[in-house]
C-alpha positions in Angstrom: -14.7 -10.8 10.8 -13.4 -9.0 13.8 -12.0 -5.8 13.5 -9.0 -6.5 14.3 -8.4 -8.9 11.2 -10.1 -5.9 9.1 -7.5 -3.5 10.8 -4.9 -6.5 9.7 -6.9 -6.5 5.9 -6.9 -2.7 6.4 -3.1 -2.2 6.4 -2.2 -4.8 3.3 -4.4 -2.9 1.0 -3.0 -0.4 1.8 0.7 -1.9 1.4 -0.5 -2.6 -1.9 -1.6 0.9 -2.7 1.5 2.1 -2.7 3.3 -0.5 -4.6 4.0 -3.2 -2.8 3.4 -6.8 -4.9 1.9 -9.8 -2.7 3.6 -12.9 -2.4 2.6 -16.6 -2.9 5.5 -17.1 -0.3 5.7 -19.1 3.0 2.4 -21.2 2.4 3.5 -24.5 4.3 4.3 -22.2 7.5 1.3 -19.7 6.9 -0.7 -22.4 7.1 0.9 -24.2 9.8 1.3 -20.6 12.3 -1.8 -18.9 10.5 0.5 -16.1 8.7 -0.2 -13.4 6.9 0.9 -12.8 3.3 4.4 -12.1 2.8 4.6 -8.7 0.8 7.7 -7.4 -1.7 8.8 -3.6 -1.9 11.4 -1.7 -3.0 14.1 -4.4 -2.4 11.7 -5.2 1.3 9.6 -7.9 2.3 6.9 -6.9 4.7 4.2 -8.5 7.0 1.4 -7.6 9.2 -0.2 -10.0 12.3 -0.8 -9.7 15.9 1.6 -8.1 18.2 2.4 -12.5 19.2 2.5 -11.6 23.4 -1.0 -13.5 24.9 -1.1 -9.7 26.3 -0.7 -7.2 24.2 -1.8 -9.5 20.6 -5.4 -8.4 20.8 -4.0 -4.7 21.1 -1.3 -4.0 19.0 -0.8 -5.1 14.8 2.7 -5.5 14.2 4.7 -5.2 11.2 7.3 -7.6 10.6 10.5 -6.4 7.1 13.3 -8.3 6.4 15.6 -7.3 3.3 16.5 -11.1 3.0 15.0 -13.3 0.6 16.1 -17.0 2.2 14.6 -15.2 5.3 11.3 -14.2 4.1 10.5 -17.7 1.7 10.0 -19.3 5.2 8.2 -16.8 7.0 11.7 -15.2 9.4 10.9 -11.3 9.3 11.9 -9.1 12.3 9.4 -7.1 14.1 9.4 -3.4 12.9 7.2 -1.5 14.3 3.4 -1.7 16.5 0.6 -0.1 15.8 -2.3 -0.1 18.1 -5.7 -1.9 17.1 -7.3 1.5 18.2 -5.6 3.6 15.4 -8.1 5.2 12.4 -7.9 3.9 8.8 -6.1 7.4 8.7 -3.3 6.8 11.3 -2.7 2.9 9.9 -1.9 4.9 6.3 0.0 7.7 8.1 2.3 4.3 9.5 2.8 2.5 6.6 4.0 5.3 5.0 5.9 6.2 7.0 7.1 2.4 7.1 7.8 1.8 3.6 10.0 4.8 3.7 7.3 6.9 1.4 7.1 10.2 4.5 10.1 10.3 6.2 10.1 9.7 10.7 10.0 13.5 12.1 13.3 14.5 13.6 12.3 14.8 17.2 10.1 10.9 17.2 12.0 8.5 19.0 12.9 11.6 22.2 
C-alpha cells in the first residue's frame, strides 16, 4: 500500500473514532469508479478520496459530504475540504475534527 492510501485509511479510521458509521451503500459505483466507503455522521454522509485533478491527485486527499441519502446511495457527494497528503496524522485528525464539527474553525481561518 502506498503512503497516500495509508493516509486515506487514517482519515477513515478517524471518522470511525469520532462516531461515524461506515455504510455498505453505493457498492456498484464504488467498484466501477474505485471510490471508498461512505460514512454517516450527524445527518451527513462523508467520504475521503484523492483529488480528481490529475495534476494534484497525488498531492491532496479530498473530503466529500452530502446531507441527502438518495445522492449518497449513488455516491454523489460534494467536495468540501482538501488536505495535503504531506500532512501528518495529527494534522489530518485536526482537519477531520473540524470537518465533523467537533472543533470549531478559528474566526480568521479563511482570511
